[in-house]
Each structure stands twice: as C-alpha cells, then as structure tokens.
N, C-alpha and C positions, 0 to 999 in steps of 0.2 A: 312477741317482740323480741324477747330473750331468747324464746327456740329458734328464730331467725337467725338471731345474732350468734347463737352456738354454731347452727349448720355451717355459717358462712366461714367463721374461724375454723372449724375442722376443715372446709372444704380448702382454705388455704394454709394449713397448718405447715406443711413445708417451708412455704415462702417467711410466715412468721416466726418460723424456728431458724432459719438460715440469715437473713438479714440482720439481726442482732449479733451472730456468732461471727459473719466473715467480717463485716463491718467494724465491730468492735475491735475484733485481732488486728484487721489493717490497721485502725488509728493507734493502737497501740505500736505496732511496730513503727508507725510514723512518728510518732512521740518519741520515742528512743533513737531516732535517727538513722534506723535501718533500711528505710528507703531513699534516704537522701542521694545516695550515689547513681542509683538506677534514674531517679528525676533529672538529675544533673547531666546524666549521659544523654537521655531522651530529649531534654532541651538542646544540649551541643549539636543532635543530629538535624533538629528543625533550624538551628544556625546555618548548618551547611546544605541544607534542601532550599534555602532562601534564595530568590531571585538576583542574580547580578546586577548592580548599582554603578551609575555613571561615576568617574573618579571624581573626587573631591577636589577641584583645581584651584581652591583656596588655601589649599596648605602643599609645601614644597619640603623636601629632605635634604639635608647634605650629610651624606654618609661618609663612613670611613672603614672600609674595610682591610683585608689583608694586604693589598697591593699598593693602598695609599699609607698603611705603615710602613710597607719597605720603601716606599717613595720618600717618606719622612724621614726615614735612617733610625727613628727611636720611638719609644713609647714611656711616658707620656709624650704628646706632642709639645716642643716649645712654646712659649708665650707667643715668639713673634710670629710663628706661623699661625696662631690661634688670632693674633690679632688683624695680621694681613687676611684672614679669611672674612672675619666680621668686617673690616673696613671696605673690602670688595663687595660684600653683599649689602653694606649702606647706601653704597653707590647708586641704588636701584630702588631705596626708599620702600624696603618691605614694610609692613604695619607693626609686626611685632617678631622679634627674633626669640627662640629657647634656645639655649645653650645646655643639652643633656650631656653634659662632660663635666666631672667633679673636678673642680680647681680651687681646692681649699690651700695650696702651697703654691710658691712661684715655681716656675720650670724655666730657668735661663737656658738661652738669653731671651732677651726681650720683655722682661717681667715689666719694666716701666712703660714702654708701649703698648702694653697691655691693659695697664691700670689708665692710661689715657684714654684709650678705647671705653672702657667700660665707663669712665668719667662722661662722656660724652656721646652716650648711645641710652639714652631714656628709656626705649623699647627693648631692651635687651633683659632676658628673664634667665637667670642661673638656677643651680638645682641644689638641693643639701639633702642628707639621707636623716628623714626623722625617726622613723621606726628602727629601735635597735637592731642588729643583728644577732645571731647565735651566740657571739663572743661578747656582746654587750655594747659594741662600738657604733657610732654614727659618724657619718662624713659629713663635714661642716660647710658650709656656702662661703664662696669667694667674699672675703671681709668688706671689699668696697660696696658689692652689690647687695650685702645683707644690709650696711648701711644705709643705702638708698632704697630699700623695701623692693630690691627686683629680684628677688629671692622665691622660688617655689618648691614642692616635695617632690622627689623622683620615686618615691615609694609606689608600689603596686602591689595589691590585694591577691594572694593564692587562696584556692580552696585546697582541699586536702590532698586531690590528685595533681595539685600544682597546674592547675590552670588559671586564668584570671578570667571570671566572669561577673566580678564585681567592680567597680571604680569610685575611688576617691575623689569628692570634689574639693574637700580640706578636712586638715586634722587638727590638732594641736601638738606643740613639741613638747619637750622636757619642760621647758621655762612657762608652759601654759599660755605660749603665745600660738594664736589662730594663723596657718600657712595652708595656702590653696596648693593641689596637686598640681604640676606642670599642663597637664593636658587640660585640666579647667582654667589656670591661670591665663592661658593664651587664647582659649576661647572667649573668655570674658573681656580682656583686653581688645580683643577684634572687635566684640559688638559694641564695646564702649565708645570706639571711632565710628559707629553708626548711631549712636545714640539710645541702645538699648541696654538698659542696665536691669538689674535683680529687685522685683517688688514685692517685699514680703506679705503672704496672705495670713500670717497668724502671729500672735504675740512674741512667741520666741523664736519667729521667724525661720523656723524649721522646712516651713512649706512657702514658698515663693515662684512667682512668674517669671520667666524669661524670656522674652519674645513672646512666640506662638507657644511655648513648652511650660509646663507646670512641674515644679518638681517636689518630691517627698523622699526623705530618708528610708532606707531599710530598717525593717524592726529585728529583732530577735528570729522569731519565726516567721519567715517570709517566703510564699512560693512552696519550692523543694526544700529551702533551709529548716534547720531545725538547731536550737540554741546556738546561733550566730553571733558572733562577736561584732556587733554593729558599731563599734568604736567610729569616732570622726563623722564625715557625713557621706555616707555611702548610695551610690544607687547600681541599678542593676545594669551591666554592660550590653548595649544593644548596637554593638560595632556595625558598620556596614561592609557588605562583601564586594569588595572591588576584585576585577579580573586580573587586572597587571599590578595594583598595588599604587601606591602615591606617585606623583612625578619626583624623579630623585636626580641628583648629580653628586659625581665623588666630589671627594674633598680636594684632590689632584688637580681636577680640572679648574677648581674655582682658583687654587694658588697659580696658575697657568695660565689664568686670563681668560679661560674658555668658558666662562658663564654666559650662557643665552641672554641676548638683550631683552630686558624688561621679564625675565623669566620668575624675578621673586617680587616685583614691585607690587605694593599694597596687597602683599601677601604674608602667610603665616609661615615661618621657615624656622625649622626644627634643625639642629647640627647634632649630630649622635653615632654611636658606633653600631655597627653591624659585622664587625669582624669577628670569626668565631675562636678566635684564640682568646678575647677578651670575657665570653662567656656572659653576655651581657642578653639572652634570649629568654623569651617567655612563650608558654604553649597559652592558646585561647582557645573559644569554641571551634575555630574554624579549623585547628591544625589538626590534621591526619597523620603526618608522617615526620620523623625528626629530621628530614631535609629542607623543610621548607618551615622552619620556626620563627615567627616576627622577632625583630631586635626590640629592645626597650625603647627606642625612641620612634617606633612604627606603631607601639602599643597607645604612648601617649599622644600622637599623631591619631590614632583610631578615636580616642575619647575627644579629643579636640573636634573632630570630623563630627561624632554623634552629638555635641552640645551645640555646634553650628546650625547643624541640618533640622535640628528641634526646634532651636530659637526663630532662624531664618524660612526654613520649608516646610514647617509643621510635619517633619516626620516623627512617628511617633516615639516616645520612650517606651520602656519595657514596664508595665504594671503589671501589679498582681491583685486578687480579690481579698478581701477581709478574711481570715482563718476561720471563723463560723461557716461563711457561705462554701468553703472548701471542704468543710465535716460532711455538709447539706448535699454536697457534691458527690462524694464516695458514698455516703449512705443511700442516694438516688440510683446510683450505677450497680449497687448491691442489690437494691430492690429489683432492677431490670433485669440482671443474671439470674437471681432467684424465680421470677417468673418465667422467664424463656424455660429454663431447665423443668419447672414446675409442669409447666403445659406441652411443652413438646412430646410428642408421640413415640419418638425414638432418639436415640443419641446422636445420630447423624443429621437430624433435623436441628438438636439443640447445637451441635457443634457449628453448622452451616449460619445459624442465627447469630451466636456468640462472635464468629468470625466476621460478618456482615457488621455488626454495631461496634466491635472492636475496630476495624476500618472506618465507621462514621466517625468513633471517637478522637480516633488519629487524626484523621481529616479535619475534625471541627476543632481539634487544638491546633493543629497547624495554622487553620485560616484565623483563628483569634491570635496567634502569634505573629503573623503578618501583621495583625490589625495594633499589635503593642501589647497584647494582654499574655501573661504566662500562665497557662492554666493548668492543674496538676493530671498528670496522664498516669502515669503507673499505678497508683493506689487505684484508681477507679478501673482499671484495665485488669487488676488482678481483682478487685472486687467483682465485677463482670465475668470473670472466668470462674472464679473459685465459689460464686455463690451458684452461677450455672451447673457446675459440677456437682457440688453438694446437695441442691434442691433436686434434680434430678438423680443422682444416687437415692436420695430419699425414697424418690419416687418409685424407682426400680424397685427398692425393697420391699414398698408398699406392695407393688403389683406381683412381686414373687412371691408373697405370702398368700395373697387372694388366688394365685393361679395354683399353687400348690394345694388350696383348700379345693377349686374344683376339678383338680385334676381327675380324680378317680371317678368324679361324676360322667367328666367326657371322655374317660377311656371306658366306660361301660355303653356309654352312648354309642362311641365309634364302633364298639363291637358289632351291635346291634347294626349300625349303618353299613358296616362292610359285609355283613350276610347279605343285608337287602341288595347290596351294590354288585354282589357276584349273581346274584339271580338276575339283576338287571342287564348285567354284561352279557350272561349267556343269550338273553333274549335279543340284545343289541347286535351282536355277532351273528346269528341267523338271520336277524333283518338285513344285516350288511351282507352277507352270502348273497341273499336272494337278490337285494339290490344290484349286485355286481354282476351277477348272472343277466339280469334284466338289462343293464348298461352295455355290456359286452354284446348282447343280442341287438339293442339298438344300434351302438357303433358299426356293427358287422353290416348292417341291412342299411344304411344310410348311403346314398348314391353319390359319395365322393370319398376320395381318398384320406384316412387320416393317418398321421404319425405321430409320434413322441420321441423327442430326441433329447439328449443331453447339451450341456453347454460347449462340449469338443465340436457337436455336430452328428454324434454318433447315435443312429436311429436304435430304437428300444422296444418300440412296438409298432405294428401295423394294422388297418383292418382288411376285413375281407375283401370290400372292393379294392384297395391297393394290390394285394395278391394277385385278383383276377386280371385287371389292367396290367400291373407290371411283373407280375409273375415271380415276386421277390416273396417268401411267406416268412413268419415269424421265426420260424425254426433257421432259416438260412442266413438271420441278422446275427445269430451268434457268432458265427465264424467269417462273417465279411463285413468289409466296409461298404457299405451300400453307396455312398457318394461316389468313391472312387470306380464302383461296378458300373453304375448307372452312364458314365460319361469316359471315353477313353482321350477326350481331349484335356489337358490340364488346366487351359484357361477356362473352358467350359465347368470343370470342377469347381474351382475357384469362384466360379460365379455362383453356382447352386450353394456351394459352403456359405458364402458371404451374405446371400438372402436368409438361407437359413438363421443363420447368427444373428443378424439385424434384428427379426422378428419384429417389424416395423406394422404388421397387418397389411401393406399394401401387395396386389397381385400383380405375379412376374410370370410371363410364358418361358418356358423352359423345353427343351427338347431333350427325353430322358430315353435311354436305352434300357429296353425290356431284359429280362433273363434268358429268352431266345434270340436276342441279338437285332431285335427292331426298334426302330425310334417312333417314340409316341410324341406327339405336341399335349403339352400340359400346361396347365396353369396354377401357380401355387401363392399361397397366402401364408405366413408366418404371425404365431403370437406366443409371446412368454407366459408361462403360467407362474412362474417362480424363479427365485435365482437358479435354481437346478435344471428343471423342465422346459420345455417350449413343445407348442403343440403346430404342426403343419397341416393345411386342407389344400387338397389339390382336386383339379377336374381335369378330364379328359376332352380336349378341345379340337381333336381330330377332327370331328365332322366338320366343324365350326371354319376351320382353317382350310379344309378343303372347300366350304362354301365360299368362303372369301376369295379362293383363287379362281374358282369357276365364275364365280362374279366379277371379277377383273377379267378374264379371257373374255367373257361375254362383253365387256364395255370395250376391249380392244377391238374385238371382232365387231362391234357395232359402229365404231369409229371409222375401222377399214371400211366397211361397206358405204357410211357416210361420204368417206374420202372416194370411194368407186363411184358411188352412185352421181356426186355431185361435180368433183373436180375431171374424172375421165370424161364424165357426159361434156363437161364445158370443153376440155382440150379436145374432143372429138369434134366439135361443132366449129372451135378456131380451126381446125386441120381443114374441114370440109369450105368453111369459107375461103379460106387462104386459098385452095386450089382453085376456087371457081373465078376468086380473084385475079389470078395470074392467067386463066384462060382468055376473060373478057379485057385485061386491063390493058391490052394495046388497041382492040377494036372499039370497044366502050368503056373508056376511063370513067365517066359517071358513074355508071352501073358498079364497076369496081370499088370505086369509094363507099359505096353503101356496103358492100363486103365486109370494107376494113373497118368501118365503124362499129357494127356488129362483130367483128373480131376482138374490136378493144374492149367492147362491153362485158363479150363471154370472158376476154382475160381478166378483166378488174374483179368480176364477179367470181371466178375461179381462185383469184389472189386472196381475196376475203376469206371465203371459205377455207383456203389452205391455212391462214393466220389464226381463225377462230380455232380450228381442229389442233394444230400445233401448241397452241396456249391450254388448250384441255388436255394435253399429252405431257406429263411430267415424265423427263427422260429415264429410262429404267435403271441407268447408273444410280441416278439419286434415291431412285428407290428402295435399293439396295445399301445404302451409305451415305455419309455427308460428304462435301463437296471437297476435299483433300484426297478421300479413298476415291471418288470415282473419277478425278484427275489421274491420279496414278493407275486405276484400271484402264482408263481411256489409253492413256502412253503406254501400255503394255500392251492393247490390244494392236494400236498403230505400229510399235516395234516388231510385232510377229510379222507383218503384213509388207515391211518395207526394209531398205538396206541402212535408212537413216540411224546416226546415234540419238537415242532421245534421254533426256534425264528430267526428272519431277523431283523438285525441292519445297518442301514445306517450312516456312520461317515464322516462328512466334508460336505463342499459344493459341491453339484454334478455339474457336467459338462460334456457336451457330448463326447464320444468316438466315433472311427471308426466304422463304421458299423459292418465290418469283427471281430473288438475285442471285441464289445459288444456280438456279435454271438458266440465267441469261450469262452467266460467267462461264457455266460449264460449255454452253453452246457457242460463245465468242472463242474460249479455249480450243475447241473442236475445229471452228471454221478457221482459226488462226494454223492449228497444225497441217490440216487438209491442203490449204495454200502453199505453205512452205514446202509438202512434200509432193504435190500434186504439178504446182506451176513453178516454184523458185527453185525446184530440183536440190533442196540443201541437205548436206552430209550431216550435220549437228543441228540439232534444236534442245534448247534449253528452256524448260518450264520452270516458274518460280511464282508461288504464291504465298504473299507475305501477311501475318495477321498483325495490325498494330493496335495501340488501344481506341484511336478514332476513327479508323480506316483500314481497309482489306484491299490490295492491291493484287494483280495478276499480271505477269509479264512472260511474254512468249518471244523469245529472240531466236534467230536462224541464221545461217553463213549462207543463203541463198542466193539467187540472181540480183535480186532487190528491183525497185522501181521508182520513177519520180511520181511521187506521190499527188503533184498538183496535173499530172498528165492524165490521171486514172478516168476512164469514160465510165460513164452510167452502165453499157451493157457489158463491160469487162469488170467493173467495180461492184458487182452485186453485194459479193461476200462482205466488202468493206463497208457498202452501205448498211448492210444488215446489223453488222457490229455496232456501227455508229447509233443505229435506231434503238439495240439493246440497250447500249451505254445510256442513252436519253430517258428509256423506259423506267432505270432503275436509278434516276437522277445521278447516274455515275460521269464520269471522265473519260474520254478513249484518246489515247495518243499513241499515232503511228509515225515511226521514224525509219525511213529507207531510203537508199541513194543505189542506183545502178550498180551491180557489181561488188556492193557491199553490205550484202544482208538487209533484213528487216528485223525491227523490233516492235511489237504491239503492247502497250500499257493501259490496263483498266485500273481506275481507281473508284472505289465506293466508300460510302460511310459506315463506320460501324453500327 
C-alpha cells in the first residue's frame, strides 16, 4: 500500500508542488489587499453587462441644473422659492418628499414661509452631513426638521478609486445618535405606509427582514474587500440599471405651474442638485465616462429603488460567501489549473483548456451575480493561469531531461534507420520507374482519348489515342493553346473550356477540329483529380453520328414511301371516281352517287393517314433548336422568298415548352405567315413570342386585306380551322381579329 501511495505521489508531484505554492501566494496577496482593486473592477464590469431594467415609476426627481439656477437668479435659492416648490408638490399628495439640499441657515426672503411648510409637512425629510469632511466640519440639518425627527444623513461611501459600491442604511452621529441615510429613510417611510416594517432576526438586530428581503451588514473582509471600515450599517450597492434613468422634472417647470397631473401622487419625490457647477457628482459601477456621472440625488434614489425592489418585488440583494469558502474556492481553481498543466500534452492544448475554463469561470461568476451573489473572480483566474503555467513548465522541464537522456540512443538508432531507408528508397525508385513505364503503356493502348490539364484549361499531357484521332502530339502542346486550335469559333471554344473546368463527370458531345483541319465528332467527360489537375476522357463518336443520321434518313424515306403508297393511292382513286361520276352524273344520277360515296370514304381515309404521318414527323426547324430560334429561321426563310417586311421579336426569359406544344405553335405561326403573304398580300408582318410566368403567347399581326371572320366558309377557311384544332389539342386559346381592309391579328395563348 505504501509503495502504491508513493507511486501516486510521484506521479502527481507537479500538482502537489504547484497548488500550495500558487494558492498560498495568492492568498497572501489577497490578505494584503493587493488584489482588491482588480476584484472591484471586475465587479463593475459585471454591473455594466447586466440587462436593462424597467424604470422605477415609484420615484420622481425634481432636479436643479444650470438653467434652473439662471432662472432663479441666485444660489442658494431663496426660502420663498423652496417653500413654493414643496407647496406645489404637496397638492398632489406624494407619499414622502426627500430634500437633498442643505438648509441649515435661512436664505431670505421667505424664511417664515419655509418654516410654515416644514411645520405642515410631516412626510418631508431633510438632510445633514454626519461624516466629517477633510477640514473636520459637518453641515447641520434644518433646526425645525431636526426637532421633528425629519432628518436623514446625506453621506455616501466612496471606495479608494472614488466609486460608490457600498451603501449606508444608517450610522451614528458625533453625539452617538442613530440616523438613517436619505435613500434608506425614504424607502422605509414608503414601506411603512404599506404595512411593511423591519423584523429583527437576531438579538442585536443587525440581521433583519424587510418584506421579501433579508439584510445583513458588511464585515471587514467581505467579497473582494480587505480591511474594510465597516462602520455604520453598510450593504453592497446593487443598484438597478435603467436605460433612461428616473422620471424627472426641472425646478423651473414646478415653479411655473407645469407639473403634470398626478406625476408625484403617492410616490417618493427627491429634490436635488444636478448642476455641474455645484460639484455634487458621484461615480458608480455603471459610470464609464465623466460626461454621464450621476448626481448625489440620483445615487440616493438608486438606493431607495434597490430597497423597494428587494422588499416588494423580491429583487435579490448582493450577497457574498463566507471567507473560508472563498479560500476553498481559490485552492480548487489552483488545483484545476495544476492538473490541466500537468496532464496537457502540449502548451497549446493547455492554453486552450485554460481559456475555456476561464470563460466558464467568468460566465459562472456572472450568472451567480445576476442571482445576487458576488463570487470571487480575479484570484481564481490568476490561480488557474498561474498553476497551469507552473505545472506545465515543470512537466516540460522533466520531459526535457528525459529527452536529453534518450537523445543519443535515438541518434544512433536513426543513423541505422537512415541507412536502411536509403536502400529501400533506391528499390522503391526502381519499382516506381517500372510502374510508370507500365502505366504509360496502358494509357497509350486504352481505346479512348485521355488528357491531363491544369486549372486554367491548358493541356499538359495526351495519350497515343488522342494523337491518332486529332493529330496533336505531346510535343505540340508545349507551344500551342490546344483549346484555341481545336475550334475557330469563339463560342465553341468557350463551351469546350467551360466543360473542362466544370469537371462534373458528365458527357458532352463536341465537334473538335483536328491538326489537319478536319471536324471530328467526339464525346468528353472531365473529372477533377486534385486542386491543380483534372483528367478528360474522350471518344470518337463519328461512326455513331453517321449511324444516327442514316437512321434518321431511313425513317424519313420510310415515311415518304408510306405517304406515297397510302395518300397517293387514295387521291388517285378519288380522281378516277370523280371522273366516272362526272361522266354518268347526267345520265345515271343514282350510279354517280355511289361513286361520290366512294370518293368521300377515300378522302376521309387519306386525311386520317395524313394526320397520322404529320404527327409522327417533328418539324426539322425544331430538331435543330428551340421554338424562338425556329420562328426566327422561318421568318428569315420567308423574308428571302417575298417582298414583305417581316419582323420577329422574343419577349421575356425563354423556357422550354413540351415538344407537341412547340410543334403546334410553330405550325400555327407558319400557317399565319403563309396566309398573310399569299392571300392577304400584306406588306408588313410582325411576329411576337412572349414568355410570361404562367403562360406563353404567340402573336402574328399583318396589314393585309383582312376579312370578315364570321363569313369564312369551310372550303376557304381550312387553314383557320387547322389553327383552331391545333390550339384545342394543346389546351390553348386562339383569337382571330380581322376586318376587311384593316389587316389581321392572330393570337395563341398556352399555359407555361
């Protein structure tokens, strides 16, 4: 057992040495007060990060700034003006009035009027200065208010850096008289009206309950404070954070009768100075610059709001843990830092862990702060960082000594390994050379074209099959741009380059120009090998293209033969029967009727076969492109063969329609153009194809002879009937607008 214990102690020797050293040193610094200012600054930062709270509408401030003093014409203000202000406020029946203005001497005129106001205002609280100033003097309270016990202390506690972080609830005067601070006195009087009074929780009444809050006085060493002068009854200031401050109104507005109705009714009213020239400013934890320093009356109001919110709303006071628990807290974080430094495999990992735990410590301290607990932050952070650095430094020193001990052995072993590696590398180079030759042979005999090219599309290698088909050799690639040489058309070159750089692995048919100026049909797929090189695989598809063209020609010949064998025979029969019917129509009408019936049957059969054949044949114009390009080519063809001025305009962003819809639209446009040129003798024809989100519209408008749409016969209107039938087949709408001598407009609308 003892052996196991010794092993464990030796294993964790860095931690056991670091923790007492770092924790003990930091505790010593803390006891001397060296860390107090940093801890208070950290507390200020948590105050500034606190969420904004709703303004406390139970408190109203009557402020006296520089403009008010100019309006009064003097300072101190006269007793008459002060009496008028208090009298005006009393009309709205405030719950309590705090006068944060010293009035130990009369200021005529109006002193008697002010005495009368003091006598008739039992809820008015004046102030006196209790703690002696640097010159040893204090400022007395108004004598009448002091006789009526309507006086409180205006003293505020300042830390060494001049900030208010502690608040007095009460203290003792020079004559050993207990007196409440102004903010506390106003809060207690307000709560008395609601039946809430202090309830002692111990014999000496230092711990008491007030509504929903329990109060305990500060001790000499509390939180981050060390050797604190804890005279009087002090608590930590946990002032609320208001966005705009308290509701205020200037003294001038009150004197001029501009006090809003019910502004101060049943509220706490404080009258105080905010003028810069009177130097009644105090820094708090929230103060970040000298332009937003709160006045003394605002600080008293903040204490009042803190006490009211704690007693009535349950808002937490700022508490601290007992001092022994803070020692344990410091030692714990020192141990955590030492373990991190001792177990981390590298300084970087140790630093990352320390940073993460430091963030967790700060976040936890802030979370506890929001709940009303001031957790010691700076000493644990220093303990975490110092212990991690010390233990990891010790670990690195131990590792360095061990490394120095084994370095010579490793050097000897490495020398032997290098000799062996040299032999193995030579063997590997020979093997690699053989494999490279084998790979080159395989690539040259693969029956497809292979290229390697860089990120700009410049080809660096081609195989033997590529040289055979296209004629370009590897030596040619050193001095030429192969993409530019393979195609004389700039658009075609862009297509080839885009397909190469995309490297998606999809196949694309391309016509490539060979070195001897021939065009070869090829299919290419490109794949990226790494960030620099891509590989292209190509096939010669000339035979396949010729087979497809031959197959297409055979199909068209077959359809032509079918039309000839079926339709031609049908029309020949029709002609024979028509001739026979004409010869016997006069002599034998009954027999002629038989011939006509046969003609009708042959005509219908021929028409059905014609429609079947037409549907099977997609227009050649659409085989070579989309509908817009087909219309433009049709317009160009008809423009060449006629004197009519033709225009074709495409409106909107084009998109693909179903094949049968594009076929019908093209045929309707072709029929409309033919009719306008051949029958209407138009001199101008405008074609417009409009693509919209929900529908596509074809409009053909001419300035020809026009006609009466209602008078078109079946014999003369076959083309119009064909347009109508095509519109119905694609579930579209056909509109024909025409008048004799006013031209014709044909509109076809289909869904997108």
